[in-house]
TIDRENKOL-815317 format. One record per residue: x, y, z of N, C-alpha, C in turn. Coordinates in steps of 0.2 Angstrom, whole numbers, plus 5000, padded with zeros to 4 digits. Example, Ala and Ser with C-alpha at 12.3 -4.5 7.8 and 13.67 -1.06 7.14 Angstrom:
BEGIN
506649725039506249785039506649845039/506449895035506849955036506450005039/
# end
This chain:
BEGIN
508749314962508849344969508249344973/507649334970507049334973507049294980/506849324985506849294992507449284996/508049304993508549304998509249334994/509749324997510449344994510749404998/511049444995511449504998511149564996/511049615001510949684999511649714998/511749734992512449754990512449824987/513049854988513149914984513849934985/514249934979514949954980515349904984/515649934989516049884993515749854999/515049865000514749835006514149785004/514149735008513649685007513349665013/512749665014512349645020511849595018/511949535021511549475019510849495022/510349485017509649505019509149465015/508749425018508149395014507549435014/507149425009506549465009506049425012/505949445019505549405023504849425023/504349375025503649395025503549455030/503849455036503749505041503949575038/504449585034504649645030504049665026/503849615021503249635017502649655021/502449615026501849635029501949695033/502549715036502549775040502549835035/502849825029502849885024502149895022/501749845020501049845018500649885023/500749865030500349895035500449965036/501149975036501350045037501150095032/501150065025500950105020500250125019/499850095024499150115024499050195026/499650225029499650295030499550335023/499850305018499750335011499050325009/498650265011498050255009497550315012/497650325018497250375021497450445018/498050465017498250525014497850535007/497950475003497650474996496850484996/496550455001495850455001495650535003/496050565008495850635009495950675003/496450664999496550704993496050694988/495850634987495350624982494650634984/494450634990493750634993493550714992/493950754994493750824994493550854987/493850834982493650854975492950834973/492850774975492150744974491550774978/491650784984491150804988491050884986/491550914985491450984983491050994976/490950944972490650944966489850924967/489750904973489050874975488550934977/488050944973487550994975487351004982/487150944985486950944992487450974997/488050954996488650975000488751054999/488751074993488851144992488251184995/487651164994487051194997487051205004/487351155008487351155015487951205017/488551195014489051235017489351295013/489151285006489451345002488851364997/488351395000487751414996487951464990/488451504991488651554986488851514980/489251464981489551424975488951384972/488551354976487951314973487551354969/487451424970487051464966487451474959/488051494960488451504954488551444949/488551384952488551324947487851304945/487351324948486651304946486251354942/486351414944485951464941486251494934/485951474928486251484922486151554920/485751594924485551664922486151714924/486551684929487051724932487651734927/487951794926488451804921489151774924/489251714924489851684927490251654922/490951664922491351624918491451554919/491451514914491551444916492151424920/492651464919493251454923493151474930/492651514932492651554939492051524943/491751474941491151444944491251424952/491851394952492051374959492551414963/492651474960493151514963492851544970/493051514976492851534982493351514987/493551564991494051554996493851505002/493251505004493051465009493051385006/492851375000492851314997493551284996/494051334995494751314994495051295001/494751335006495051325013494851255016/494251235013494051165015494551115013/494751125007495251075005495951085008/496151155008496851165010496951165017/496451175022496551175029496951115031/496751055028497150995030497850995029/498151035024498851035023499151085027/498851135029499051185034499151155041/498651115043498751085049499251025049/499350995043499850945042500550975043/500651035040501251075041501451085048/500951115052501051125059501251065063/500851005061500950945065501650915064/501950925058502550895056503150915061/503150975064503650995069503550955075/502950935077502850895083503050815081/502850795075503050735073503750715072/504150765071504850755070505150735077/504850765083505050755089504850685091/504250665090504050595092504350545088/504550555082504850505078505550495081/505850545083506550535085506550505093/506150535097506150515104505750455106/505150445103504650385104504750335099/504950345093505050295088504550305082/504650265077504250275071503550245072/503550185075502950155077502450195081/502650225086502150265090501850325086/502350355082502150415078501550395073/501650335070501150305066500450295069/500550275076499950265080499550325081/499950375083499650445084499350475078/499650455072499350485066498650445065/498650385066497950345065497450375070/497550395076497050415081496850485078/497250525076497050595073496650585067/496750535063496350525057495650505059/495550455064494950435066494550485069/494850535073494450585076494250635071/494650645066494450695060493850665056/493950605055493350565051492750575054/492650565061492050565065491750635064/492150685065491950755065491650775058/492050755053491850775046491250735044/491150675045490550635044489950665047/490050695053489450715057489350795057/489750825052489750895052489050925051/488950985055488251015055488351085052/488951115053489151175050489851185047/490051235044490651245041491251235046/491151265052491651265057491851195059/491351155060491451075062491751045056/491651065050491951035044492651045044/492851115045493551135045493951105051/493651095057494051065062494150995061/493650955058493850895056494350885051/494350935046494950935041495650945045/495650985050496251005053496450945057/496050905060496250845063496550795058/496250785053496450745047497150765045/497250835045497950865043498450845048/498250845054498750825060498950755058/498450715057498650645055499150635049/498950675044499450675038500150695040/500150745044500850775046501250715050/500950685054501250625058501350565054/500950545049501050495045501550505040/501550565037502050575031502750585034/502750595041503450605044503750535045/503250485048503550425051503550365045/503050365041502950305036503550305031/503750355028504350345023504950325027/505050355033505650335037505650255038/505050235041504950165043505050125037/504850135031504850095025505650095023/505950145023506650155020507150115025/506950115032507350085037507250015037/506649985036506549915037506649875031/506749905025506749865019507549855017/507649795015508349775012508549825007/509149845006509449895001509149884994/509149824992509049814985508349814983/507849814988507149824986506849884990/507349924992507149984996506650034992/506850044986506450084982505750064981/505749994979505049964978504649964984/504849954990504449944996504250024998/504750064997504550134999504050164995/504050144989503450164984502850134986/502750084990502150064993501750124996/502050164999501750225002501350264997/501750284991501450314986500950274982/501050214982500550164978499850174982/499950164989499350174993499050244993/499450294992499150364991498650364984/498950324979498550324973497950284973/497950224977497450184978496850224982/497150254987496650294991496250344987/496650384982496250434978495750394973/495950334971495550294967494850274971/494950244977494450224981493950284982/494250344984493850404985493450424979/493750424973493350434967492850384965/492950324966492450274965491850284970/492050294977491550304982491150374980/491450424978491150484977490650474971/490850434966490450424960489750384962/489850334967489250304970488850344974/489150384979488750424984488350484981/488650504975488350564972487650544969/487550474968486850454966486350444971/486550444978486150434983485650494984/484950474984484450514985484450544992/484250604993484150635000484750675002/485250684998485750724999486250715005/486250655007486750635012487350595010/487450585003487950545001488650575003/488750635003489350665005489550645012/489150635016489250605023489650535023/489350495019489650425018490350435015/490350475010491050485007491550505012/491450555016491850575021491950525027/491450485029491450445034491850375032/491850355026492250295024492950305024/493150365026493950375027494150345033/493650325037493750285044494050215042/493950185037494250125035494950125035/495350165031496050165031496350195038/495950235041496150265047496250205052/495750165053495750105057496350055055/496350045049496950005046497650025048/497750095048498350125050498450115057/497950125061498050115069498150045070/497849995067497949925069498649905067/498849935061499549915058500049945063/499950005065500450035070500549985076/499949955079499949915084500349845083/500349825077500549755075501249755073/501549805069502149805067502749815072/503349795070503949805074504249875073/504549895078504949955077505549945073/505749995070506349985065507049975070/507449935067508149925071508449995072/508450035066508750105067508550145073/507850145073507550185079507750155086/507750095086507850055093508650075095/509050065090509750075091509850155093/509550195089509550265090509350285097/508950245100508750265107509050215112/509650185110510050155115509750085117/509250055113509049985114509349935110/510049925111510449885106510149815105/510049785111509849715111509249705107/508749745108508049745104508149755097/508649805096508749825089509049765085/509549725088509849675085509349615084/508949605089508449555088507949565082/507749625082507249645076507649645070/508249665069508649655063508649585061/508849545066508849475064508249445061/507649465065507049445063506849465056/506949535054506749555048507149545042/507849525044508249505038508249425037/507949395042507949315041508549285041/509049305044509749275044510049295051/510549255053510949265059511549315057/511749315051512349355049512149425048/512049455053511749525053512349575056/512849545059513349585062513649645059/513849635052514049695048513549755048/512949735046512449795046512249825053/512249775058512149805065512649855067/513349835066513849875068513849945064/513649945058513550005054513050045057/512450015059511950055062512150085069/512550045073512750065079513250125078/513650125073514150175072513750235069/513250225065512850285063512450315068/512250275073511850305079512350345083/512950315084513450355088513650425086/513750425079513850495076513250535077/512650505076511950545077511950575084/512150535089512050555096512550615097/513050625094513550675095513150745092/512650735088512250795086511750815091/511850875094511350895099510750925096/510950965091510351005088510350985080/509850935079509850905072509650955067/509151005069508951055064509551105062/509951115067510551165066511051125062/511151065064511651025060511451015053/510751015051510551005045510751065040/510951125043511151175039511851175038/512251135041512951125040513151115032/513651135030513851135023513851065020/514051015024514050945022513350915021/512850945024512150915023511750955018/512151005015511851045010511551005004/511850965001511650924995510950894996/510850845002510250815002509650865004/509850915008509350965010509151005004/509551035000509351074994508951024989/509150964988508750924983508150904986/508050884993507450874996506950924995/507150984997506751044997506451064989/506951054985506751064978506351014975/506450954977505950904975505250914977/505150934983504450944986504151004982/504551054981504251114978504051094971/504551064967504351044960503750994960/503750954965503250904965502550934964/502450984968501851024968501751064962/502251094960502251134954502151104947/502151034948501950994942501151014940/500751024946500051034945499650974947/500050924949499650864950499150864955/499250894961498750904966498150944964/498350994960497751034957497250994954/497550944950497150904946496750844950/497150824955496950764959496350794964/496550854967496050884972495350894968/495450924963494850964959494650924953/494850864952494750834945493950834943/493550814948492850824946492650894944/492850944948492751014947493051034941/493651014939493951034933493651014927/493450944927493050914922492350954921/492050974926491451004926491551074923/492051104925492251174922492351174914/492651124912492751124904492151084901/491551074904490951054900490750984901/491050944905490850884907490250884912/489750844911489150844916489450814923/488950824928489150804934489350724935/488950684932489150614932489750604928/489850634922490450624917491050644921/491050704925491650724928491850684933/491350654937491550604942491850544939/491550524934491750464930492450474927/492650534924493250544922493750544927/493550574933494050574939494250504941/493750454940493850384942494450354937/494350374931494850344926495550374927/495550434929496250464930496550434937/496050414941496250384948496550314946/496250274942496450214940497150214936/497250264932497850264928498450284933/498250324938498750344944498950284947/498550234949498750174953499150124948/498950114942499250074938499950094936/500050164935500750194934501150184940/500950194946501350184952501550114952/501150064950501449994950502049994945/501950024940502550024935503150054939/503150104943503650134946503950084951/503550044954503749994959504249944956/504049924950504449874946505049904943/505049964941505649994937506150034941/505950064947506350114951507050084953/507050024955507749994957508049954951/507749954945508049934939508349984935/507850034933508050094929508350144932/508250154939508550204943508050264943/508250314948507750374949507850424943/508450434941508550494936508150484930/508250424927507850404921507150414921/506850394926506150394927505950474928/506250514931506150584932506150624925/506750604922506850644915506350624910/506150554909505650534904504950564906/504850564912504150594914504150664913/504650704914504650774912504450794905/504750754900504550764893503750744893/503550694895502850674895502350724898/502550744904502050794907502050854903/502650884901502650944897502250944891/502350894887501950884881501150884882/500950844887500250834888499950894891/500250934895499950994897499951044892/500351054888500351094882499751084877/499651014876499050994872498451014875/498351004882497751014886497651094885/498151134886498051204886497851224879/498151204874497951214867497151204866/496951144868496251114866495751164870/495951174877495451214881495451294878/496051314876496051384873495651394867/495651334863495251344857494451334858/494351284863493651254863493251284869/493551304875493251324881493351404882/492851444881492851514882492451524889/492451584891492051604897491351584897/491051584891490351564892490151514887/490651474884490451424880490951364882/490651304884491051254886490851184882/490651194875490551144871491151114868/491451064872492051034870491950984864/491350954864491250904858491550834861/491250784858491450714861492250704860/492450714854493150704852493650744856/493550804857494050844861493950824868/493350814871493250794878493650724879/493650674874494050614875494750634875/494950674870495750694870495950734877/495550774880495750804886495850754891/495350704892495450644897496050604895/496150594889496850554887497450594889/497450654888498050694890498150704897/497550714901497550714908497850644911/497650594908497850524910498650514908/498850544902499550544900499950574906/499750634908500050674913500150644919/499550614921499450584928499950514928/499950484923500350424922501150434923/501350494920502050514920502250534927/501750564930501950594937501950534942/501450484941501350424945501950374945/502350374940502950334940503550374941/503550434943504150474944504050524950/503850584948503850634954503450614960/502950574959502450554964502850514969/503050454968503450414973504150444974/504550464969505250484970505350544974/504850584974504850644978504850634985/504650574987504650554994505250504995/505350464990505850414991506550444992/506750484987507450514987507650544994/507250594996507350625003507450575008/507050525008507050475014507650435014/508050425008508550385008509250415007/509250485007509850525006510150555013/509750575018509950605024510350555028/510950575031511250525036510850525042/510950475047510550465052510450515057/511050555058511050615063510550665061/510350675055509950725052509250695049/509250635049508650595045507950625047/507850625054507150645056507050715055/507550755056507450825055507450845047/507750805043507750815036507050795033/506850735036506150715034505650765036/505750795042505250845044505250905039/505850925037505850985033505550965026/505650905024505350875017504650885018/504350855023503650855024503350925024/503650965028503451035029503451075022/503951065019503951105012503451075008/503351005008502850975003502151005005/501951005012501351025014501251095013/501751135014501651215013501451225006/501851195001501651204994501051174992/500851114995500151084994499651134996/499751165002499251215004499151274999/499751294997499751354993499351334986/499551284983499151264977498451244978/498251214984497551194985497151264986/497451314990497151374991497051414985/497551414981497551464975497251434969/497251364968497151334961496451364958/495851364962495251384958495251454957/495651494961495651564959496151574953/496651534953497151534947496751514941/496351464941495951444935495551494933/495251534937494751584935495151644932/495751654934496151714931496551694925/496951634926497351614920496951574915/496351544916495951504912496351444909/496351434903496751374900497551384901/497751454902498451464903498751434910/498251404914498551374920498951314918/498751274913499151224911499851244908/499851294905500551324902500951344908/500651374913501051394919501351324922/500951274923501251214926501751184921/501651184915502151154910502851184910/502751254911503451294912503851264918/503451254923503851224929504151154928/503751114924503951054922504651054919/504651104914505351114910505851134915/505751174920506251194924506551134929/506051094931506251044936506650984932/506450984926506850934922507550944921/507651014920508351034919508751024926/508351044932508651034938508850964939/508450914937508650844938509250824934/509250844928509750834923510450844926/510450904929511150924931511250914939/510750914943510950914950510650854954/510250814951510050754955510450694953/510850664958511250604956510850544957/511050484954510750424955510850394962/510350374965510450334972510250264972/510150234966509950164966510450124969/510150074973510550024976511150044980/511150104983511650134988511350124995/511750094999511550095006511450165009/510950175013510850245016511450275019/511750235023512350255027512950275023/512950255016513550265012513450315007/512850355007512750405002513250455001/513550475007514050535006514650515002/514950455003515550434999515350404992/514750374992514650344985514250384981/513850444983513450484979513750554979/513650584985513850664985514550674983/515050634986515750644985515950634977/515450594973515650584966515250634962/514850674964514450724960514850784958/514850804952515250864950515150924954/514550944957514451004961514450984968/514050934970513950914977514550894981/515050874977515750854981516050904984/515950964981516251024984516051044992/515451014993515151025000515350975005/515450915002515650865007516450855007/516850885003517550875004517750925009/518350915012518650955017518650925024/518650965029518750945036518150895038/517550925037516950885039516950815036/517050825029516950765025517450705026/518150735028518650685030518550655036/518250685041518050655047517550595046/517050615042516550565041516850505037/517250515032517550465029517950415033/518350445038518750405042518350365047/517750395049517350355053517050295049/516850305043516650255039517150195038/517750225036518250175034518550135040/518450175046518650145052518350075054/517750065051517450005052517649945048/518149955044518449895041518049865035/517849905031517349885026517749855020/518449855020518749835014518749875008/518749945009518649995004519350005000/519849965002520549985000520850035003/520650055009520950115013521150085020/521750095022521950075029521450095034/521150045038520650065043520950065050/521550055050521850055057521850115061/521750175057521750235060521050245064/
# end
């Protein structure tokens, strides 16, 4: 079926070729993930550079360099200001998401991505030229605004422009670019840390301008999604774009479904209020839970602070950055696995397998650190050091083909059009809120929990795996507008929320389009 055929699921078939314009648009849009990933990866590297710490965080610099001070290995980097440097980005992103929801709905997905690119560029300039902590934090806040707008628009753009049968793979391009961004940041940090003169951190922060410019150019060049054009009443343009991206003239069934979904959406005057209605409870609960659980795996704690973490457990400065590069590379390769497997194996299988893998690897890390790393002794030994890196890579790989991409994919494909923008906004908000909490608290938690931090996260992994087993249905190959009748109405628990008066109205509206579901559509 490569290159053409039908996007099918159950009773609906929409003809759609995999056109070059779809692939190109998705690659360009997904550079928003590249920017996000670079921001995640770069902060951990620069905060382990002595020159950066001496300029902005002299207290931390003294604790890490002065061997005469009585500091626990686990507490060397415990500093609220240092954590604020990392976490301020996510707090700003959380605030920006509310505005991004409005622009995504009223201006479209494409202008929202352009706004994100401009915020990124402004933040990069301030960060690279920072003279004091205030300038540094303001730059991070502007980057956070870019993250809020990009994370709102890009997953929606990708899920709406992609043919159904490869929607999962194309949507994961966003997460793949996040992982590539983290890897690039780790590689650049490894190189800039060796620059004499103490200005390497400026280069690390400044090179974030490359993905920022790519996202801005991409937003100028891509087409708006048909869903967004139809949603704003531009039907002829929407039809023309749909014809172009599907590579066929036989687009009438899909076009009519989008028009009908848009009509239903326009009847909703208050999307956020509508989001709280009983029939929207299933995607809302699952989306919020996935975002909370995604952060409670501990992945961002490891990705933000990988060099700091490896430093803490006894790796030298070079070795810690090098180890962060290895985990970054594993992250990228494992996300590629997800692209190939998500539309074949399905979402549930990947999430459940990864739960077992993440749980076991974190328990092993906790045991090794508990035995070998005390407050004042960090002599891991070569064998145990290699084991820690292998276990971190095992954990990262499991996350990268499951909770990483699927935490974004599943919410973007389950909300109906009338609440999709609001639903995505809530999804991004919850994600950024818990990312902020973990980023702000992790170094302090490491100081107090010590090796137990990994047992803490492994406990959460066990809880989330049980949640997936019983409450997350399979959404593989189901058209977005048919989630209610093909997914929620079939689930043992969620069907209780979509049955009844509101569910019946929705089903009539769907069947009234004459899809040949075996139900009389004359009503």
